[in-house]
C-alpha positions in Angstrom: -44.5 -25.6 -8.6 -44.5 -22.4 -10.7 -43.8 -20.4 -7.6 -40.7 -22.5 -6.9 -39.4 -22.0 -10.5 -40.0 -18.3 -10.2 -38.1 -18.1 -6.9 -35.3 -20.2 -8.3 -34.9 -17.8 -11.3 -34.8 -14.8 -9.0 -32.1 -16.5 -6.8 -30.1 -17.4 -9.9 -30.4 -13.9 -11.2 -29.3 -12.5 -7.8 -26.3 -14.7 -7.8 -25.4 -13.7 -11.4 -25.8 -10.0 -10.5 -23.6 -10.4 -7.5 -20.9 -12.1 -9.6 -21.0 -9.2 -12.2 -20.8 -6.6 -9.4 -17.8 -8.4 -7.9 -16.1 -8.6 -11.3 -16.7 -4.8 -11.9 -15.3 -4.0 -8.4 -12.3 -6.3 -9.0 -11.5 -4.7 -12.3 -11.7 -1.2 -10.7 -9.3 -2.3 -8.0 -6.8 -3.7 -10.6 -7.0 -0.4 -12.6 -6.4 1.6 -9.4 -3.4 -0.6 -8.4 -2.0 -0.2 -11.9 -2.3 3.6 -11.7 -0.7 3.8 -8.3 2.2 1.6 -9.4 2.7 3.7 -12.5 2.6 7.0 -10.5 4.7 5.7 -7.5 2.2 6.8 -4.8 3.0 4.7 -1.7 0.2 3.3 0.4 -0.3 4.6 4.0 0.4 1.7 6.4 -1.6 3.5 9.2 -4.7 3.7 7.1 -4.2 0.1 5.9 -4.0 -1.1 9.6 -7.0 0.9 10.8 -9.3 0.0 7.9 -8.0 -3.5 7.6 -8.6 -4.1 11.3 -12.1 -2.6 11.2 -13.0 -4.6 8.1 -11.7 -7.8 9.8 -13.9 -7.3 12.8 -16.9 -6.5 10.7 -16.3 -9.6 8.5 -15.8 -11.9 11.5 -19.1 -10.7 12.9 -20.8 -11.3 9.6 -19.2 -14.7 9.3 -20.5 -15.6 12.8 -24.0 -14.5 11.9 -24.0 -16.4 8.6 -22.5 -19.6 10.0 -25.9 -21.4 10.6 -27.3 -20.4 7.2 -24.3 -21.3 5.1 -26.0 -24.4 3.5 -29.5 -23.0 3.2 -29.3 -22.2 -0.5 -26.9 -21.0 -3.2 -27.1 -17.4 -2.3 -26.5 -17.9 1.4 -23.7 -20.3 0.6 -22.2 -17.7 -1.7 -22.6 -15.0 0.9 -20.9 -17.1 3.5 -18.0 -17.9 1.1 -17.6 -14.2 0.2 -17.4 -13.3 3.9 -14.9 -16.1 4.6 -12.8 -14.8 1.7 -13.1 -11.3 3.0 -11.6 -12.4 6.3 -8.7 -13.9 4.5 -8.2 -10.8 2.4 -8.4 -8.6 5.6 -5.6 -10.7 7.1 -3.6 -10.1 3.9 -4.2 -6.3 4.2 -2.9 -6.4 7.8 0.2 -8.3 6.7 0.8 -6.0 3.8 0.4 -3.0 6.2 3.1 -4.4 8.4 5.3 -4.9 5.4 4.7 -1.3 4.2 5.5 0.1 7.7 
């Protein structure tokens, strides 16, 4: 029983750490966007298309690999949801690249 409690604490800690890292990255992205908007530096549609497309393929592969484990535990469920959200974000990047072009 004590082993299960210990594993549960580790899993909860890992999930919390993941959330904090995502929050930090998101904040960094918002700061970068703010700086670019203030300085007027336009994005490169070619780079957006290339990296958005590569990221979409990578995230679709990850999503496929994670599909059967998506309900295994909280961390696998979270990983699956993040990959699904990344696919949606990649589609948004590709749409934005088309708009920029």
